[in-house]
C-alpha positions as a printed Julia matrix, in Angstrom:
307×3 Matrix{Float64}:
   0.0    0.0     0.0
   1.46   3.4    -0.95
   2.23   5.8     1.94
  -0.59   8.13    2.87
   1.26  11.14    4.31
   0.77  13.51    1.36
  -2.79  12.32    0.78
  -3.73  12.84    4.43
  -2.19  16.33    4.47
  -3.99  17.35    1.26
  -7.29  16.26    2.81
  -6.68  17.82    6.23
  -7.99  21.08    7.62
  -4.42  22.39    7.74
  -3.78  21.52    4.09
  -7.0   23.2     3.04
  -6.27  26.25    5.18
  -2.87  26.59    3.51
  -4.45  26.38    0.05
  -7.07  28.94    1.05
  -4.43  31.31    2.39
  -2.41  31.16   -0.83
  -5.55  31.62   -2.93
  -6.72  34.67   -1.03
  -3.36  36.36   -0.51
  -1.61  36.05   -3.85
  -2.38  37.63   -7.25
  -3.18  35.24  -10.13
   0.22  35.36  -11.84
   1.99  34.43   -8.61
  -0.66  32.09   -7.23
  -1.0   30.0   -10.37
   2.76  29.77  -10.73
   3.05  28.53   -7.14
   0.23  26.06   -7.71
   1.83  24.73  -10.89
   5.25  24.37   -9.25
   3.81  22.58   -6.22
   1.79  20.21   -8.4
   4.85  19.41  -10.49
   6.77  18.42   -7.37
   3.85  16.37   -6.05
   3.57  14.47   -9.34
   7.12  13.12   -8.84
   6.06  11.32   -5.64
   4.68   8.3    -7.47
   4.55   6.1    -4.37
   1.96   8.22   -2.53
  -1.71   7.28   -2.51
  -2.7   10.56   -4.16
  -0.31  10.27   -7.11
  -0.84   6.52   -7.48
  -4.6    7.14   -7.7
  -4.24   9.89  -10.3
  -1.86   7.74  -12.38
  -4.26   4.79  -12.35
  -7.29   6.98  -13.12
  -5.57   8.66  -16.07
  -4.31   5.29  -17.33
  -7.78   3.71  -17.27
  -9.42   6.74  -18.93
  -6.85   6.46  -21.73
  -7.92   2.88  -22.35
  -4.59   1.67  -21.01
  -2.69   3.4   -23.81
  -0.7    5.89  -21.72
   2.72   4.71  -20.61
   6.15   5.97  -19.67
   6.77   9.67  -20.22
   3.31  10.17  -21.77
   1.67   8.96  -18.57
   4.05  11.03  -16.43
   3.17  14.13  -18.47
  -0.56  13.4   -18.22
  -0.37  13.02  -14.43
   1.66  16.22  -14.05
  -0.79  18.17  -16.22
  -3.75  16.75  -14.34
  -2.3   17.69  -10.95
  -1.34  21.14  -12.24
  -4.93  21.68  -13.36
  -6.29  20.5   -10.01
  -3.92  22.9    -8.21
  -5.1   25.72  -10.47
  -8.75  24.87   -9.77
  -8.09  25.03   -6.03
  -6.24  28.34   -6.33
  -8.94  29.9    -8.53
 -11.67  28.71   -6.18
 -10.22  30.45   -3.14
  -9.08  33.49   -5.09
 -12.54  34.09   -6.56
 -14.9   32.69   -3.92
 -15.33  35.96   -2.0
 -15.34  38.3    -5.01
 -18.78  37.92   -6.57
 -18.13  40.22   -9.52
 -14.89  38.45  -10.43
 -16.56  35.07   -9.94
 -19.39  35.87  -12.35
 -16.88  37.24  -14.85
 -14.79  34.08  -14.78
 -17.58  31.48  -14.66
 -19.99  31.27  -17.59
 -23.38  29.58  -17.32
 -24.45  27.84  -20.52
 -27.87  28.5   -22.0
 -28.94  24.96  -21.06
 -27.95  25.52  -17.43
 -29.71  28.9   -17.32
 -32.86  27.23  -18.62
 -32.62  24.5   -15.95
 -32.22  27.09  -13.19
 -35.36  28.83  -14.42
 -37.27  25.55  -14.53
 -36.27  24.8   -10.94
 -37.42  28.29   -9.95
 -40.8   27.49  -11.51
 -41.09  24.37   -9.36
 -39.86  21.64  -11.72
 -38.16  19.06   -9.53
 -34.87  17.7   -10.84
 -31.89  15.64   -9.72
 -28.57  17.17  -10.78
 -25.83  14.55  -11.14
 -22.51  16.39  -10.86
 -19.11  15.38  -12.21
 -15.81  16.25  -10.52
 -14.69  17.83  -13.77
 -12.72  21.07  -13.9
 -13.56  23.61  -11.18
 -16.82  21.97  -10.15
 -16.94  23.71   -6.74
 -16.46  27.15   -8.28
 -19.17  26.24  -10.78
 -21.5   25.38   -7.91
 -20.81  28.71   -6.28
 -21.62  30.48   -9.54
 -24.87  28.51   -9.85
 -25.88  29.75   -6.4
 -25.14  33.34   -7.44
 -27.47  32.83  -10.42
 -30.28  31.83   -8.07
 -29.93  28.05   -8.15
 -31.1   26.45   -4.92
 -30.75  22.77   -4.17
 -30.11  20.25   -1.44
 -26.56  19.01   -1.96
 -25.94  15.43   -0.87
 -22.26  15.21    0.12
 -20.09  12.32    1.27
 -21.09  10.66    4.57
 -18.71  11.01    7.52
 -16.8   13.92    5.94
 -13.16  14.59    6.81
 -12.06  17.91    8.32
 -11.28  19.21    4.83
 -14.71  18.2     3.53
 -16.38  19.88    6.49
 -14.61  23.12    5.6
 -15.67  22.75    1.95
 -19.26  22.06    3.02
 -19.25  25.2     5.18
 -18.16  27.25    2.16
 -20.89  25.67    0.04
 -23.48  26.58    2.68
 -22.18  30.15    2.74
 -22.77  30.26   -1.02
 -26.45  29.41   -0.49
 -26.44  25.64   -1.03
 -28.13  23.35    1.49
 -25.4   20.77    2.11
 -26.3   17.55    3.91
 -23.97  14.54    4.21
 -25.68  11.4     2.9
 -27.65   9.56    5.58
 -31.05   7.92    5.86
 -32.51  11.18    7.11
 -30.94  13.38    4.42
 -32.14  10.98    1.71
 -35.68  11.2     3.1
 -35.36  14.97    3.09
 -34.16  14.86   -0.52
 -37.09  12.7    -1.56
 -39.48  15.13    0.09
 -37.77  18.05   -1.58
 -38.23  16.47   -4.98
 -41.86  15.68   -4.28
 -42.32  19.34   -3.38
 -40.83  20.59   -6.65
 -37.29  21.25   -5.46
 -33.85  20.25   -6.7
 -31.22  17.86   -5.38
 -27.57  17.8    -6.46
 -25.03  15.08   -5.77
 -21.7   13.88   -7.13
 -21.59  10.67   -9.13
 -17.91   9.85   -9.7
 -16.33   9.82   -6.23
 -15.61   6.22   -5.13
 -17.44   4.54   -2.26
 -14.91   1.89   -1.15
 -17.27   0.39    1.42
 -20.06  -0.2    -1.1
 -20.8   -3.77   -2.16
 -22.25  -2.65   -5.52
 -20.23  -1.93   -8.62
 -21.17  -0.32  -11.94
 -19.35  -0.33  -15.26
 -17.39   2.88  -15.68
 -14.86   3.18  -18.51
 -15.35  -0.53  -19.06
 -14.42  -1.56  -15.52
 -16.46  -2.25  -12.37
 -16.28   0.7    -9.99
 -17.7    1.33   -6.51
 -19.46   4.59   -7.4
 -22.82   6.06   -6.33
 -26.25   5.25   -7.7
 -28.26   7.43   -5.29
 -28.94  10.01   -8.03
 -30.67   7.37  -10.14
 -32.68   6.02   -7.23
 -33.91   9.49   -6.27
 -34.83  10.51   -9.83
 -36.56   7.2   -10.56
 -38.63   7.19   -7.39
 -39.73  10.79   -7.8
 -40.21  10.48  -11.6
 -38.16  13.62  -12.23
 -35.47  14.51  -14.81
 -31.87  13.52  -14.15
 -29.54  16.28  -15.32
 -25.85  15.52  -15.77
 -23.91  18.65  -14.78
 -20.23  19.48  -15.19
 -17.77  22.33  -15.65
 -14.98  22.84  -18.19
 -11.99  25.14  -18.27
 -12.04  26.83  -21.65
  -9.03  27.85  -23.72
  -9.59  31.48  -22.71
  -9.1   30.52  -19.05
 -12.74  31.01  -18.1
 -14.87  28.23  -16.69
 -18.22  27.16  -18.14
 -20.95  25.15  -16.42
 -22.83  22.82  -18.74
 -25.56  20.22  -18.43
 -27.64  17.7   -20.33
 -30.6   15.59  -19.37
 -29.96  11.84  -19.38
 -33.15   9.83  -20.07
 -33.82   7.01  -17.62
 -35.79   3.84  -18.31
 -38.66   4.75  -16.0
 -38.57   1.22  -14.61
 -37.81   0.04  -11.09
 -35.88  -2.85   -9.62
 -32.22  -3.78   -9.26
 -31.52  -4.41  -12.94
 -33.24  -1.21  -14.07
 -31.22   0.76  -11.5
 -28.01  -0.85  -12.72
 -28.82  -0.14  -16.34
 -29.79   3.48  -15.65
 -26.72   4.09  -13.48
 -24.44   2.75  -16.19
 -26.24   4.85  -18.81
 -25.45   7.96  -16.77
 -21.85   6.82  -16.23
 -21.4    6.2   -19.96
 -22.53   9.76  -20.71
 -20.27  11.06  -17.93
 -17.35   9.1   -19.37
 -17.82  10.89  -22.69
 -17.29  14.26  -21.03
 -14.32  13.08  -18.97
 -12.7   11.55  -22.06
 -12.98  14.89  -23.88
 -10.89  16.58  -21.16
  -9.21  13.85  -19.1
  -6.6   16.24  -17.66
  -9.42  18.31  -16.17
 -10.88  15.37  -14.25
 -10.34  16.53  -10.65
 -10.4   13.05   -9.15
  -7.52  12.2    -6.84
  -9.22   9.18   -5.26
  -8.71   5.67   -6.67
 -11.79   4.82   -8.72
 -10.33   1.44   -9.69
  -7.98   0.3    -6.87
  -6.99  -2.83   -8.78
  -5.71  -0.63  -11.61
  -2.99   0.74   -9.3
  -1.49  -2.74   -8.96
  -2.02  -3.57  -12.62
  -0.23  -0.42  -13.7
   2.61  -1.01  -11.23
   3.05  -4.56  -12.55
   3.17  -3.33  -16.15
   5.73  -0.68  -15.28
   7.9   -3.24  -13.47
   7.85  -5.42  -16.58
   9.0   -2.5   -18.72
  11.73  -1.85  -16.2
């Protein structure tokens, strides 16, 4: 098992406080340069859990085609992007005018926000793509209101992130039996629920095909949408070539059926559509958790064979 020191620090309250301090105190030219330099150094620590997870994730998304220097470059670029997303989030979070200038809401997203305002219940299935948290903050500034289902038993870092999301106007509730009941009631009352769909759940006994491999990822978004008979809206952000972020969405049709097999099929339909967006911008996939733990060992074995 790779050492966890770097991973634990990155997900600690202290690590997050340090990132927030840099983001708030430094101008963009300096802050992004610091973020890029730090990420480059982190990417060299291949034995850590964080870097091992990113390497395996990027390798699987490539269809197993990345190797050697190409994989090293992909991992470095991915970590540099993640560092930039973190810097931009803290640099822009408290400056509403700058936030709205840097984050663009697509016409489809604007339409969905208006439909929610009119009382059309929807489940928003969010990808950890690009600066998803900054995108969520921008959605709140545009009047989007939703119950956000976050990870159960959050770490100190996640608690800090959840506090920031609440400050932005989002109703954040870690997943539990009670919060799921609340979410169901919210949907029945014409409200919106948002939850991530690509963060792994290691303790789950269920797996779904994602990039052609079984993965322990959520299905709660499908269960909620199916039970309430409401649209499921895949939502993600991208970093454009001009440096601005854009929040996009698309509705993913579900079968309308119930039962274990229907849930599996619908969940994998959503994941297949999500995979399309990740594959378009794999270096913007801000996922530093191991989606496919077995891929870490597979990749290590292949690299040992190469020498």
